[in-house]
N, C-alpha and C positions, 0 to 999 in steps of 0.2 A: 485361427483357433487359439483358445486360451487354456492355460494350465488348469483351470477349474472345470473345463468341459469334461463330460463323461467320456472316458477313453475306451469304453466298450471292452473291458478286460474279460477274458474267458477264464473265470475261476474254475468252471466245469465245462468240458467240451460238449457240443450239442449231441444229444442222444445218449449221454453217459448213463442215464437211468432207464433207458428203453429196455423192454423185455427182449430176450434173445431172438424171438421170432419176429421182432419189429425192426431190427437193424441188421444190415449185412456188412461183412468185411469186404471192402472193395479191392479186388485183385488188380495187378498191373495191366493184365490183358483179359479179355473175355474167355472164360474157361470153355464154354460150349457155344459155338457160333450160332446166332439166330435165336437163342433162347430168351432174349430180352433183358438179360442181366447186365448191369452197368460195370464199367471198368475204368481204370485211370486213363488208358489209351483212348477209349471211345466215349467215355462219359455214358450217357444213355445211348445205346446202339441204334442203328438205322431202323431196325424192325419196330422200335417203339414209336416211330413216326408214321407208321402205316396203320390204317384202320383195321380193327380186328376182323371185320367182314371181308377184308382183302387179304387176310392171313397174317396181319401184324400182331405184335405182342404189346400189351399195355405196360407203361413204366411202373415200377414197383415202389411202394412207399419205403420198403426196407432199404432199397438202394439210395433213395433220397436221404434217409437218415444216415446211412453209411458214408455218403459223400460229404454231407455237412459235418459229420463227426471227424472225418479225415482232415478236412480243411481247418476246422476250429482247433483241433489238436496241434496241427503244425503252427497255427497262429499263436496258440498259447505258449509254445516253446519260445517264440520270438518275443512275445510280451514279457516273459520271465527274464529276458536279458541274456539268454544262453547263446553263446557262439560255439558251434560244434567243432570238433577236430577235423583235420584234413581227411577226406574220404576219397581214396583212389578210384573206386568204382563209380561214385557219384561224379567225380571230376570227368571221367571218360564219358558218362552218359549225357553231360551237359556241354561237352566240347571244351572242358577246362574252365578253371576259375577265372573271372575277369580281373584286370588290374585294379588294385585297391580293395579286393576282397580280404576279409580277415577271418582266420581260423585259429582255434585254440591249440596251444602246444601240449605236449605230453604232461608237463608239470603244471599244476594250477597256478594261474597268474602269468603264464607265458603265452604270447600271441604272435602270429606271423601275418604279414601283409604281402599280398601278391604284387609283384612289380611288373607283371606282364599279363596280357590277355591270353585266353586259351591256355591257361597254365595247368599242366597236369604233373609238374615236377613235385617231388616230396619236400616239404619244408625242412631245412636243416641239412639236406644232402648236398654234397659237393656239386656246385654249378646250378643249384636250384634257384629259380627266380622268385624267391621269397626273402624278406628281411624281417628282423625283429621289430615289433611295434614300438619298442623303446630305444631303437637306435638313435644315438645322439644325446640321450639323457645322461646326466652325471650319475655315476655310480659311487658307492662308498669307497671301493678300491681306488677309483680315479681321484676322488677328493683327498684320500690319504696320501697320495703321491704328489698332490699339487699344493697343499696348504700346510703351514707349520702347525704342529699340535703341541699345546703347552703342557708343562709338567709331566714330561715323559720319563719313564725309568730308563729308556734306551736312547741311543742317538737318533735324532731326526735330521736327515740330510735334505738340503735344498740345492738343486742344480740350476745354475743361471744367476745373473746379477739380481740382487734384491736391494731396493733403495728404501731407506727409512727417513722420514721427515726430520731435518735438522742433523742428519748424520751422513757420513760418507757412504758410498756404494760398497756393499759387501762383495768380495771377489766372486769369480765365476762359480766356485764350489765353496759353499759355506756350511759348516756343521754347527748345529745348535744342540745344546744338552739341556732339555727340560727347562725348568724355571730358572736355573742358574744362568741361562743365556739372556734372560731379561735384564733390563737396565735396573740394577739393584740400588742405584742412587736415587731413585724416585719412589714415591709412595706406591705407584702402580707396580713397580718392580718388586717391592718388598711384600706386597699383599696381592698375589695373583688371585683370580676369581676362584671361589670355592663353592662346594655344594653343601648347603645347610642340612644337618641331620634333623630328626624329629624334635620339635620343641625349640629349634634354633631359627634365626633369621639372617639373611645375607646383609652385610654392611654395604649400603649403596651410596654413601656419601663420604669419600675419602679425599682429603686435601693435604698438601705438604706445606708446612710453615717455612718461613725464611731460614730458620735454624736447622732445618732438616727433619723436624719432628712431624709425625703423622697425626692428623686430626680427623675425627669422625663426628660430623654434625657439631663441630665446635669444641668437642672434648678431646684432650690430648691422650693419645694411646701410649701405653707403656713402651719405652725403648729399653733395649738391653743395657745401654750406657747408664741408665738410671739405677740399676741394681747396685747396692752398696758394697759389692765385692768384685774383684777383677773378673773379667769375662773368661779367664782361663782357669777359674776355680769352680769347684762344685761343693754343695753342702749335702751332708747326709745326717739325718736325725732318725734314730731307731732305738729299740729296747732290746737289751740282751739279758739272758738268764743263765745262771751257772749254779750248780750244786757244790757246796764246799766239801773238799776232801778232809777238812779239819787240820789242825796243827798250826804252827807258827808261820807267819808271812804267807797267808793263803793267796794263791794265784787265781785271777779271774781273766781267762782268755777271751778276746773279742775279735770277731771276724767282721769286716766291713761288708755291707750288702753289695757294694760295688767297689772294685779295686781302684785306687788312685794311680796316677801315672808315676808317682815317686813317694818316698816315705817322708817328705817334707810336709807334714800335716799338723793341724792343731786339733786336739781332742779334749773334750770336757765330758766328765762322767759324774752323774749324781746317782749314788747307790742307796738302796734301802733293803732291810733284811726281811726274813720271813716272820719274825715275831718282834714287833716293835716295842713290846712291854719288857721282855727280857733283854733284847738287843736293840735299843732305841736308835742307834746311829752307826752306820758303816762309812768308813773313810777310804775312798779309792785314791791311789797314787800310781802313776804310770811306772811300770817296772823298767828301769833304764836298759837300753839296748834291745828292747823287744819290738820297737816300732818298725813296721814294714809297710809297703803300699797296700797290703791286704788285711792288716790287722795289727794288734799289739796285746799286751797283758797288763792288768792292773794288780798291784799288791793291796790286799784288803785287810784292814784292821777295824776294830769296833770300839766304841766308847759307850760306857754306861755309868750309872751313878757311882759304882765302886771302882771305876777306873777303866783301863783298856782291856780288851779281850780278843782272843782269836776266834773267828767264826767256827763253831763246832761242825764236825762231820755231818753231812746230810742237810745242813741249813741251805735253803734255797735263797740265792742272792739275785736281786734284779737291779738293773742299772739303765737309766736313760742316758743316751750318749749322743753328743753333737760332735761331728767331725767335719773339718773344712780343709780342703787340699786341692792340689792341681788335678785337672781332669785327666 
């Protein structure tokens, strides 16, 4: 047989469109003995094999249509790939399911295989001679307990000796903590596999140069050591606005977007006023003693053609600020 052969699939059972008077429902047993009607137990009964002149009954076309409809309907179920659930009454009627028979479980996707002949036990019950069709297959829960998972937020424990090429054997109980447990001295350790977002692509060619720098397709990737400030420092650049209360030595308080770990910081401020025609230049100077890890204050004075001035009350002062300090 070839897979291109006609498989004689029953899209419609035989007699499905027959008129009600031209097809009979075939009962398990003959309802009235000797009336010539067919049944599952007898098929066409004995009286249909006796000549009418001798008192016999002719076979009926309705019964033929009914039998063919019954058989083709059962065959259609099998052709559709359906495996029915365990049926206790059916099991008793056939003397039990044979070894190797498969029935569906209560949940879709679950199946049971009979491990004994004449099997009338209920799948899943204690002592039942059935087993899951998927016994021995690896499950997600099993895999989670057997293999190290990378970049975990929680501890991943492995029980038993684990050997890595070029390294010594890990003791019988080893605890790994996400990507920090990888060898960070190599390019593979510094750049664990990632999942690209939309519009991004995975870097598939990483190598490590002799000086420890990581390269992708020949291009040197940026290293933290290349940044021109110490690694324990951070840079904050932001804009602050303050409305002048007026008067001499106007104060301009500044709060850093993120606090530094100490007040040992460098701050540069470039200020400008609300009206650059009347007040063309504002000069900021850090108010001594106001420096903290979270902010400081500037003393503001202005210069114009006629000399210096105090920013008037209500004047909106804006300043671009650069702050560098310990993380």
